[in-house]
C-alpha positions as a Markdown table, in Angstrom:
| # | Residue | x | y | z |
|---|---|---|---|---|
| 1 | Met | 13.7 | 6.3 | -4.5 |
| 2 | Thr | 14.6 | 9.1 | -2.1 |
| 3 | Ile | 12.8 | 9.5 | 1.2 |
| 4 | Asp | 13.3 | 12.7 | 3.2 |
| 5 | Ile | 12.0 | 12.6 | 6.8 |
| 6 | Ile | 11.4 | 15.9 | 8.6 |
| 7 | Thr | 11.4 | 15.5 | 12.4 |
| 8 | Leu | 12.4 | 17.1 | 15.6 |
| 9 | Phe | 14.3 | 13.9 | 16.7 |
| 10 | Pro | 16.4 | 12.5 | 13.8 |
| 11 | Glu | 18.5 | 10.5 | 16.3 |
| 12 | Ile | 15.4 | 8.2 | 16.9 |
| 13 | Phe | 15.9 | 6.7 | 13.5 |
| 14 | Gln | 19.5 | 5.5 | 13.8 |
| 15 | Gly | 18.7 | 2.0 | 15.1 |
| 16 | Pro | 15.8 | 0.9 | 12.9 |
| 17 | Phe | 17.3 | 2.3 | 9.7 |
| 18 | Asp | 20.7 | 0.7 | 10.3 |
| 19 | His | 19.5 | -2.9 | 10.2 |
| 20 | Ser | 17.8 | -5.6 | 8.1 |
| 21 | Ile | 15.7 | -4.7 | 5.0 |
| 22 | Ile | 16.1 | -0.9 | 5.1 |
| 23 | Lys | 19.9 | -1.2 | 5.5 |
| 24 | Ile | 20.1 | -3.7 | 2.6 |
| 25 | Ala | 18.0 | -1.4 | 0.3 |
| 26 | Gln | 20.3 | 1.5 | 1.1 |
| 27 | Gln | 23.4 | -0.6 | 0.5 |
| 28 | Lys | 22.0 | -1.6 | -2.9 |
| 29 | Lys | 21.3 | 2.1 | -3.6 |
| 30 | Leu | 17.6 | 1.3 | -4.2 |
| 31 | Val | 16.7 | 4.0 | -1.7 |
| 32 | Lys | 18.3 | 7.0 | -0.1 |
| 33 | Ile | 17.0 | 8.1 | 3.2 |
| 34 | Asn | 17.7 | 11.6 | 4.5 |
| 35 | Leu | 16.9 | 12.7 | 8.0 |
| 36 | His | 16.3 | 16.4 | 8.6 |
| 37 | Asn | 15.8 | 18.4 | 11.9 |
| 38 | Leu | 12.9 | 20.8 | 11.5 |
| 39 | Arg | 14.7 | 23.3 | 13.7 |
| 40 | Asp | 17.2 | 23.8 | 11.0 |
| 41 | Trp | 14.5 | 25.8 | 9.2 |
| 42 | Ala | 13.5 | 27.9 | 12.2 |
| 43 | Glu | 14.1 | 31.6 | 11.9 |
| 44 | Asp | 14.7 | 32.8 | 15.5 |
| 45 | Lys | 17.7 | 32.4 | 17.7 |
| 46 | His | 15.9 | 29.9 | 19.9 |
| 47 | Lys | 15.2 | 27.6 | 16.9 |
| 48 | Ser | 11.5 | 27.7 | 17.7 |
| 49 | Val | 9.1 | 25.5 | 15.7 |
| 50 | Asp | 6.0 | 25.6 | 17.8 |
| 51 | Asp | 3.6 | 28.2 | 19.4 |
| 52 | Arg | 0.4 | 28.4 | 21.3 |
| 53 | Pro | -2.9 | 28.0 | 19.3 |
| 54 | Tyr | -5.1 | 31.0 | 18.5 |
| 55 | Gly | -8.3 | 30.8 | 20.4 |
| 56 | Gly | -6.7 | 28.9 | 23.3 |
| 57 | Gly | -6.4 | 25.2 | 24.0 |
| 58 | Pro | -3.9 | 22.8 | 25.5 |
| 59 | Gly | -0.5 | 22.2 | 24.1 |
| 60 | Met | 1.5 | 23.7 | 21.3 |
| 61 | Leu | 1.2 | 23.6 | 17.6 |
| 62 | Leu | 3.9 | 23.2 | 15.0 |
| 63 | Met | 4.1 | 26.5 | 13.1 |
| 64 | Ile | 3.7 | 26.7 | 9.3 |
| 65 | Lys | 6.8 | 28.8 | 8.5 |
| 66 | Pro | 9.5 | 26.2 | 9.5 |
| 67 | Val | 7.6 | 23.4 | 7.6 |
| 68 | Tyr | 7.2 | 25.7 | 4.6 |
| 69 | Asn | 10.9 | 26.5 | 4.6 |
| 70 | Ala | 11.8 | 22.8 | 4.9 |
| 71 | Leu | 9.6 | 21.8 | 2.0 |
| 72 | Lys | 10.7 | 24.6 | -0.1 |
| 73 | Ala | 14.3 | 23.4 | 0.3 |
| 74 | Leu | 13.6 | 19.7 | -0.2 |
| 75 | Lys | 10.8 | 19.5 | -2.8 |
| 76 | Asn | 11.3 | 18.8 | -6.5 |
| 77 | Lys | 8.9 | 18.0 | -9.4 |
| 78 | Asn | 8.8 | 14.3 | -8.3 |
| 79 | Ser | 8.0 | 14.9 | -4.6 |
| 80 | His | 5.1 | 13.5 | -2.8 |
| 81 | Val | 4.6 | 15.1 | 0.6 |
| 82 | Ile | 3.0 | 13.1 | 3.4 |
| 83 | Leu | 1.9 | 14.4 | 6.8 |
| 84 | Leu | 1.8 | 11.8 | 9.6 |
| 85 | Ser | -1.3 | 12.3 | 11.6 |
| 86 | Pro | -4.1 | 10.3 | 13.4 |
| 87 | Gln | -6.5 | 12.3 | 11.2 |
| 88 | Gly | -5.1 | 10.8 | 8.0 |
| 89 | Thr | -6.1 | 8.1 | 5.6 |
| 90 | Pro | -5.6 | 4.7 | 7.2 |
| 91 | Phe | -2.3 | 3.1 | 6.0 |
| 92 | Asn | -2.6 | -0.3 | 4.4 |
| 93 | Gln | -0.7 | -2.6 | 2.0 |
| 94 | Ser | -2.4 | -1.2 | -1.1 |
| 95 | Leu | -1.3 | 2.3 | -0.1 |
| 96 | Ala | 2.3 | 1.0 | 0.6 |
| 97 | Ala | 2.3 | -0.5 | -2.9 |
| 98 | Asn | 1.2 | 2.8 | -4.4 |
| 99 | Leu | 3.8 | 4.8 | -2.5 |
| 100 | Ser | 6.6 | 2.4 | -3.6 |
| 101 | Gln | 6.1 | 3.6 | -7.1 |
| 102 | Lys | 7.0 | 7.2 | -6.2 |
| 103 | Lys | 10.4 | 8.6 | -6.9 |
| 104 | His | 10.5 | 11.0 | -3.9 |
| 105 | Leu | 8.7 | 10.9 | -0.6 |
| 106 | Ile | 8.8 | 13.6 | 2.0 |
| 107 | Leu | 7.5 | 12.5 | 5.4 |
| 108 | Val | 6.6 | 15.2 | 7.9 |
| 109 | Cys | 6.5 | 14.0 | 11.5 |
| 110 | Gly | 4.3 | 15.9 | 13.9 |
| 111 | Arg | 4.9 | 16.6 | 17.6 |
| 112 | Tyr | 3.2 | 18.4 | 20.4 |
| 113 | Glu | -0.6 | 19.0 | 20.0 |
| 114 | Gly | -0.5 | 19.0 | 16.2 |
| 115 | Phe | -0.1 | 21.3 | 13.2 |
| 116 | Asp | -1.2 | 24.7 | 12.1 |
| 117 | Glu | -4.1 | 23.7 | 9.9 |
| 118 | Arg | -2.6 | 25.7 | 6.9 |
| 119 | Ile | 0.1 | 23.0 | 6.7 |
| 120 | Arg | -2.7 | 20.4 | 5.9 |
| 121 | Lys | -4.5 | 22.7 | 3.5 |
| 122 | His | -1.7 | 24.1 | 1.5 |
| 123 | Leu | 1.6 | 22.3 | 1.9 |
| 124 | Ile | 1.0 | 18.5 | 1.7 |
| 125 | Asp | -0.2 | 16.0 | -0.9 |
| 126 | Gln | -1.5 | 13.3 | 1.5 |
| 127 | Glu | -2.2 | 12.8 | 5.2 |
| 128 | Ile | -1.7 | 9.3 | 6.6 |
| 129 | Ser | -2.5 | 7.5 | 9.8 |
| 130 | Ile | -1.3 | 4.1 | 11.0 |
| 131 | Gly | -4.3 | 3.5 | 13.2 |
| 132 | Asp | -7.0 | 4.9 | 15.4 |
| 133 | Phe | -4.8 | 5.9 | 18.4 |
| 134 | Val | -2.5 | 8.7 | 19.3 |
| 135 | Leu | 1.3 | 8.7 | 19.7 |
| 136 | Ser | 3.6 | 11.5 | 20.9 |
| 137 | Gly | 4.9 | 12.1 | 17.4 |
| 138 | Gly | 5.1 | 10.9 | 13.8 |
| 139 | Glu | 8.5 | 9.3 | 14.0 |
| 140 | Leu | 7.3 | 5.7 | 14.7 |
| 141 | Pro | 4.6 | 6.0 | 11.9 |
| 142 | Ser | 7.2 | 7.2 | 9.5 |
| 143 | Met | 9.4 | 4.2 | 10.3 |
| 144 | Ile | 6.5 | 1.8 | 9.7 |
| 145 | Ile | 5.6 | 3.5 | 6.4 |
| 146 | Thr | 9.2 | 3.5 | 5.3 |
| 147 | Glu | 9.7 | -0.2 | 5.9 |
| 148 | Ala | 6.4 | -1.2 | 4.3 |
| 149 | Val | 7.3 | 0.9 | 1.2 |
| 150 | Val | 11.0 | 0.0 | 0.9 |
| 151 | Arg | 10.4 | -3.8 | 1.0 |
| 152 | Leu | 8.2 | -3.5 | -2.0 |
| 153 | Ile | 10.9 | -1.8 | -4.2 |
| 154 | Pro | 12.0 | -4.3 | -6.7 |
| 155 | Gly | 15.4 | -5.7 | -5.8 |
| 156 | Thr | 15.1 | -5.1 | -2.0 |
| 157 | Leu | 14.1 | -8.7 | -1.2 |
| 158 | Lys | 16.1 | -11.7 | -2.5 |
| 159 | Lys | 12.9 | -13.3 | -3.6 |
| 160 | Glu | 10.5 | -10.7 | -5.0 |
| 161 | Glu | 7.7 | -13.2 | -5.1 |
| 162 | Ala | 7.7 | -13.1 | -1.3 |
| 163 | Thr | 5.7 | -9.9 | -1.5 |
| 164 | Gln | 3.1 | -11.4 | -3.9 |
| 165 | Asp | 1.4 | -13.9 | -1.5 |
| 166 | Glu | 1.3 | -12.0 | 1.8 |
| 167 | Ser | -1.5 | -10.9 | 4.0 |
| 168 | Phe | -3.4 | -8.0 | 2.4 |
| 169 | Thr | -1.7 | -8.4 | -1.0 |
| 170 | Asn | -5.1 | -9.6 | -1.9 |
| 171 | Pro | -6.9 | -6.8 | -0.1 |
| 172 | Asn | -9.7 | -9.0 | 1.2 |
| 173 | Leu | -7.6 | -11.8 | 2.7 |
| 174 | Ile | -4.9 | -12.5 | 5.2 |
| 175 | Glu | -2.3 | -15.1 | 4.6 |
| 176 | His | -2.8 | -18.9 | 5.0 |
| 177 | Pro | -1.1 | -20.7 | 7.9 |
| 178 | Gln | 2.5 | -21.8 | 7.3 |
| 179 | Tyr | 4.7 | -24.4 | 8.9 |
| 180 | Thr | 8.4 | -25.4 | 9.0 |
| 181 | Arg | 10.5 | -28.2 | 10.6 |
| 182 | Pro | 10.0 | -30.3 | 12.6 |
| 183 | Glu | 7.1 | -32.2 | 11.1 |
| 184 | Val | 5.9 | -33.2 | 14.6 |
| 185 | Phe | 6.5 | -31.2 | 17.8 |
| 186 | His | 4.9 | -32.3 | 21.1 |
| 187 | Gly | 2.4 | -34.2 | 19.0 |
| 188 | Trp | 1.4 | -31.1 | 17.0 |
| 189 | Lys | 1.6 | -32.1 | 13.3 |
| 190 | Val | 2.1 | -30.3 | 10.1 |
| 191 | Pro | -0.9 | -30.8 | 7.8 |
| 192 | Lys | -0.3 | -33.9 | 5.6 |
| 193 | Val | -1.2 | -32.0 | 2.4 |
| 194 | Leu | 1.8 | -29.7 | 2.8 |
| 195 | Leu | 4.1 | -32.7 | 2.8 |
| 196 | Ser | 2.5 | -34.4 | -0.2 |
| 197 | Gly | 4.4 | -32.6 | -3.0 |
| 198 | Asp | 1.1 | -32.2 | -4.9 |
| 199 | His | 1.3 | -28.5 | -5.8 |
| 200 | Ala | -2.3 | -28.3 | -7.0 |
| 201 | Lys | -3.6 | -29.7 | -3.7 |
| 202 | Ile | -1.3 | -27.5 | -1.7 |
| 203 | Lys | -2.5 | -24.4 | -3.5 |
| 204 | Ser | -6.1 | -25.3 | -3.0 |
| 205 | Trp | -5.4 | -25.9 | 0.7 |
| 206 | Gln | -3.7 | -22.5 | 1.0 |
| 207 | Glu | -6.6 | -20.7 | -0.7 |
| 208 | Lys | -9.2 | -22.4 | 1.5 |
| 209 | Asn | -7.3 | -21.7 | 4.7 |
| 210 | Ala | -6.6 | -18.1 | 3.7 |
| 211 | Ile | -10.4 | -17.6 | 3.6 |
| 212 | Lys | -10.8 | -19.5 | 6.8 |
| 213 | Asn | -8.1 | -17.5 | 8.5 |
| 214 | Thr | -9.7 | -14.2 | 7.4 |
| 215 | Thr | -13.1 | -15.3 | 8.5 |
| 216 | Leu | -11.9 | -16.2 | 12.0 |
| 217 | Lys | -9.4 | -13.3 | 12.5 |
| 218 | Arg | -10.5 | -10.4 | 10.3 |
| 219 | Pro | -14.1 | -10.9 | 9.2 |
| 220 | Asp | -14.3 | -7.2 | 8.5 |
| 221 | Leu | -12.2 | -7.7 | 5.4 |
| 222 | Leu | -14.9 | -9.9 | 3.9 |
| 223 | Ser | -17.8 | -7.6 | 4.5 |
């Protein structure tokens, strides 16, 4: 997979993409991540990418021409272009799994007050939001989406089954409680069934407690 990220601040990505799962996936050549500065496709001497909105209003909007130029340079027949915006489809595990099947993702990060609406209408394939709140730009959402997608690419994780029994893999349940050593800490004990070695009983306990966990913490998933 190739992921191209269009942003005004490519330097923001240097830390998160140089460690852990994303670094491993790049070293294994399972994914190639390219960072692009939108100003490289500006056409004036000031490298302008934003302007005031027609009709008035606060803030500045990203102009369509630099985004158009960037996508024209980067797109191919396998490209799937995503606009990061609080107006988009809520991001979830199912969407991450779908995107992990794509060969080429292009993530367009917003800044300022937003985008010229023609970018939404004519240049992108999908608009995605990571939640009902507003950030200063699309850089953090693009990092979140990249990590969620990359870890699902076969070969990224040492044990691929680790992605099969997580919260939201079953879209209506969050994961069951988990424990590790020591068996007792300050009198707090690991449930006996998990120490029993009886795989059938353990699986039954996990299924029941996934439902219990979801009922207590995310009842909206069961409605």
